C-alpha positions as CSV (number, residue, x, y, z in Angstrom):
1,M,21.8,-88.2,99.3
2,E,21.4,-86.9,102.9
3,S,21.6,-83.1,103.3
4,S,22.6,-82.2,106.8
5,K,23.5,-78.6,107.5
6,T,25.7,-77.9,110.5
7,V,24.2,-75.4,112.9
8,F,26.4,-73.4,115.2
9,D,25.7,-71.2,118.2
10,Q,24.9,-67.7,117.0
11,K,27.2,-66.1,119.6
12,D,30.1,-68.3,118.5
13,V,29.4,-67.4,114.8
14,E,29.3,-63.6,115.5
15,E,32.5,-63.7,117.6
16,N,34.5,-65.8,115.2
17,K,33.4,-64.8,111.6
18,T,36.7,-63.0,110.8
19,M,38.8,-65.8,112.3
20,A,36.7,-68.4,110.3
21,A,37.4,-66.4,107.1
22,V,41.1,-66.3,107.8
23,G,41.0,-70.1,107.8
24,Y,40.7,-70.1,104.0
25,L,43.9,-68.1,103.4
26,G,46.5,-70.8,102.8
27,I,48.8,-71.6,105.6
28,L,46.9,-69.1,107.8
29,C,44.3,-71.9,108.2
30,L,46.4,-72.9,111.2
31,I,45.5,-69.7,113.1
32,P,41.8,-70.5,113.7
33,L,42.7,-74.2,114.3
34,F,45.1,-73.3,117.1
35,V,43.9,-69.9,118.4
36,R,40.2,-70.6,118.4
37,R,40.2,-74.3,119.5
38,S,37.0,-73.6,121.6
39,S,35.1,-72.3,118.6
40,P,33.3,-75.0,116.6
41,Y,32.5,-72.4,113.9
42,A,36.2,-71.3,113.4
43,Q,37.3,-74.9,113.6
44,F,34.7,-75.9,110.9
45,H,36.1,-73.3,108.4
46,G,39.7,-73.7,109.5
47,K,39.6,-77.5,108.7
48,Q,38.0,-76.8,105.3
49,G,40.8,-74.3,104.6
50,L,43.4,-76.9,105.7
51,V,42.0,-79.4,103.2
52,I,42.0,-76.8,100.4
53,F,45.6,-75.9,101.3
54,G,46.6,-79.6,101.3
55,V,45.1,-80.2,97.9
56,W,46.8,-77.1,96.5
57,I,50.2,-78.4,97.8
58,I,49.5,-81.7,96.0
59,L,48.7,-79.9,92.8
60,W,51.8,-77.8,93.2
61,I,54.0,-80.9,93.6
62,G,52.2,-82.5,90.6
63,N,53.1,-79.5,88.6
64,I,56.5,-81.0,87.9
65,V,54.9,-83.5,85.5
66,P,55.2,-81.9,82.1
67,I,52.0,-80.7,80.4
68,I,49.5,-82.9,82.3
69,G,50.7,-81.7,85.7
70,Q,50.8,-78.1,84.6
71,I,47.2,-78.2,83.2
72,A,46.0,-79.9,86.3
73,W,47.7,-77.3,88.4
74,V,46.1,-74.4,86.5
75,L,42.6,-75.9,86.4
76,G,42.8,-77.1,90.0
77,S,44.1,-73.8,91.3
78,L,41.3,-72.0,89.6
79,I,38.7,-74.3,91.2
80,L,40.4,-74.0,94.6
81,L,40.5,-70.2,94.3
82,A,36.8,-70.2,93.7
83,F,36.4,-72.4,96.8
84,V,38.5,-70.0,98.8
85,V,36.5,-67.0,97.8
86,M,33.2,-68.7,98.4
87,G,34.4,-70.0,101.8
88,I,35.4,-66.5,102.9
89,I,32.1,-65.1,101.8
90,H,30.1,-67.8,103.6
91,A,32.3,-67.6,106.7
92,L,31.8,-63.8,107.0
93,N,28.0,-64.3,106.4
94,G,27.8,-66.8,109.2
95,D,27.0,-69.8,107.0
96,A,28.1,-73.3,107.5
97,W,28.8,-73.9,103.9
98,E,30.6,-77.2,103.1
99,V,33.1,-77.1,100.3
100,P,32.0,-79.4,97.5
101,V,33.9,-82.7,97.3
102,L,36.5,-81.7,99.9
103,G,34.2,-80.8,102.8
104,K,33.7,-84.5,103.7
105,Y,37.5,-84.8,104.3
106,A,37.4,-81.7,106.5
107,R,34.6,-83.3,108.5
108,N,36.8,-86.3,109.2
109,L,39.7,-84.3,110.7
110,K,40.1,-84.6,114.4
111,G,40.8,-81.6,116.5
């Protein structure tokens, strides 16, 4: 498995840490995606936040299925919450942390 860590310009990271962290707060992921279009760092974290938010919506819709959907929603939401917390911490620390499993989908988003 190839391990490639994305490297960002340090000035970009320092100027956009807070905006990158906001990218993990549900629908607020749109803020860095639209407001900081020129920041690769904010875009990186905003796209990951968008993917997490999209998966959470899918889980929420699947919640209508009795028992199985509800169990998936609870477990999935706990995992996504952990990803959100870890994403915020890494964004504020200036790290290019890729969300496990979901990060590859965020990489494929155009923008």
